[in-house]
C-alpha positions in Angstrom: 46.8 214.8 72.8 48.9 211.9 73.6 52.2 211.8 71.8 51.4 209.1 69.3 48.4 208.8 66.9 46.8 205.4 67.6 45.5 203.5 64.5 41.9 202.5 64.3 42.8 198.9 64.0 43.7 197.2 67.3 47.3 196.1 67.5 48.6 193.4 69.8 52.1 193.4 71.3 53.4 189.9 70.4 56.5 188.6 72.0 59.6 187.6 69.9 59.0 183.9 70.7 55.6 183.9 69.1 55.4 182.8 65.4 54.7 185.7 63.0 52.0 183.5 61.4 49.8 184.0 64.5 49.8 187.8 64.1 46.2 189.0 63.3 45.7 190.8 60.0 43.2 193.7 59.8 39.8 192.6 58.4 36.4 194.1 58.2 34.3 193.1 61.2 37.1 191.0 62.6 36.9 189.6 66.0 40.2 189.0 67.8 40.0 186.5 70.7 42.8 185.8 73.1 42.5 182.6 75.0 44.8 180.8 77.4 44.2 176.9 77.2 47.2 175.9 79.2 50.2 177.5 80.8 52.7 176.3 78.2 50.6 177.2 75.2 50.5 180.6 73.6 47.3 182.4 72.9 45.3 181.6 69.9 43.8 184.2 67.6 40.8 183.6 65.3 38.0 185.5 63.7 34.3 185.0 64.6 31.1 186.9 64.6 30.9 189.8 67.1 28.6 189.6 70.0 25.9 192.2 70.2 26.0 192.9 73.9 26.1 195.9 76.2 24.0 199.0 76.4 22.0 200.0 73.3 21.2 203.5 72.1 17.6 203.1 73.2 18.6 201.9 76.7 17.4 204.2 79.5 20.3 206.0 81.3 21.5 203.9 84.2 20.5 204.8 87.6 23.0 206.1 90.0 24.1 203.8 92.8 22.5 204.1 96.1 25.8 204.8 97.8 28.0 206.8 95.6 30.8 206.9 98.2 31.5 203.2 97.6 32.1 203.6 93.8 35.6 203.0 92.8 37.4 206.1 91.6 34.5 208.4 92.6 35.4 212.1 92.3 33.7 215.4 92.4 30.9 216.0 89.8 31.0 218.0 86.6 28.2 219.7 84.8 29.1 218.5 81.3 31.7 216.7 79.3 34.8 218.3 77.8 34.5 219.1 74.2 35.9 216.5 71.7 36.1 216.5 67.9 35.0 213.3 66.1 38.6 212.6 65.3 39.7 213.1 68.9 37.0 210.8 70.2 38.1 208.0 67.8 41.7 208.4 68.7 41.1 208.6 72.5 38.7 205.6 72.7 40.8 203.5 70.4 43.8 204.2 72.5 42.0 203.3 75.6 40.8 200.0 74.3 44.3 199.2 73.0 45.9 199.9 76.4 43.2 197.8 78.1 43.8 194.9 75.7 47.5 195.1 76.2 47.1 194.9 79.9 44.9 191.8 79.6 47.5 190.2 77.3 50.2 191.0 79.9 48.2 189.4 82.7 47.9 186.2 80.6 51.6 186.0 79.8 52.9 186.9 83.2 50.3 185.6 85.6 48.6 182.8 83.7 45.3 184.7 83.8 42.2 182.9 82.5 40.5 186.1 81.5 39.3 186.0 77.8 38.8 189.1 75.7 37.0 189.5 72.4 37.2 192.8 70.4 35.2 193.5 67.2 33.4 196.6 65.7 34.0 198.8 68.7 32.7 196.3 71.3 35.1 194.6 73.8 33.8 191.6 75.7 35.9 190.5 78.7 35.0 187.3 80.5 36.4 186.9 84.0 36.0 183.4 85.4 33.6 183.2 88.4 32.5 186.8 87.9 31.0 187.2 84.5 31.3 189.2 81.3 32.3 192.9 81.1 31.2 194.7 77.9 32.7 197.9 76.8 31.0 199.7 73.8 32.2 202.7 71.8 29.5 205.1 71.1 30.6 207.7 68.5 27.3 209.5 68.3 27.4 210.4 72.0 31.2 210.5 72.1 31.1 208.0 75.1 32.3 204.7 76.2 29.6 202.5 77.7 30.3 199.8 80.2 28.2 196.9 81.4 29.6 195.3 84.5 28.5 192.1 86.2 29.4 193.8 89.6 28.4 197.5 89.3 26.0 197.4 86.4 25.7 199.7 83.4 27.5 203.1 83.1 28.1 205.7 80.4 31.4 207.4 80.5 32.2 210.9 79.1 35.6 212.4 78.3 36.6 214.9 81.1 39.8 216.9 81.4 41.1 217.1 84.9 41.1 220.9 84.7 37.5 221.0 83.7 36.6 219.3 87.0 39.1 220.7 89.4 39.6 224.1 87.9 43.3 223.5 88.0 46.1 224.7 85.7 47.2 222.1 83.1 50.7 221.6 84.6 49.1 220.7 88.0 46.6 218.1 86.7 47.1 214.6 87.9 45.5 213.4 84.6 47.0 215.8 82.0 45.4 214.0 79.1 41.9 213.5 80.6 39.8 210.7 81.8 36.6 208.8 81.1 34.2 209.8 83.9 30.6 208.7 84.7 28.8 211.9 85.2 26.2 210.7 87.6 28.6 209.6 90.4 31.9 210.9 89.3 33.5 207.4 89.0 36.6 206.9 86.8 36.4 204.1 84.3 40.1 203.2 84.7 39.9 202.9 88.5 36.7 201.0 88.4 38.2 198.4 86.0 41.3 198.2 88.1 39.2 197.7 91.3 36.8 195.1 89.9 39.1 193.2 87.5 42.3 193.4 89.6 44.1 195.2 86.7 47.0 197.5 86.8 46.0 200.1 84.3 48.1 203.4 84.7 46.3 206.5 86.1 47.4 208.6 83.2 46.4 206.1 80.5 47.1 208.5 77.7 50.8 208.8 78.7 51.2 205.2 77.6 52.9 204.6 74.2 52.0 201.4 72.4 54.2 199.3 70.1 53.4 199.7 66.4 
């Protein structure tokens, strides 16, 4: 477990210069959108209806790529996911989405990125100019995170502990807290997002503490 329980409502790290009146308040089915209109303007937050995009429960399992060696973050295969309780799944998936959103926010503030992100009801839509829209879905029944990428297509990621894959002792694992892995080709969700979206998500994403 990472060292801090992550709440089930996404929290944004707002800078001191931003007015407190812009801070989003938790609402049922709230959609939080961050958008950069001009370099000198801060992001605007507002609520709207969630987009029903991404993989659906009745969607066929995505086919593996024809050349698995080109997949970002590809690792050795595992036979089955590591066991997760329902509470652990919600904590781990929410923490992952929060860290990803914080990275997108950082890119907007420090690099003037035009990437737009919309998060509501367990669905995160990320629009990358000149590339397309990425959709990440939480899937509690399967304890998975589903991804639809305009570059690499759809994938379904399971929770895998490093020791379960590499048969290593816990203190020698590179990812002590586990990773989201696509079982068909062994690709790592974090490394794929870093590669395709030019992000800088940490390898051990569960070692990251978020502001309250």
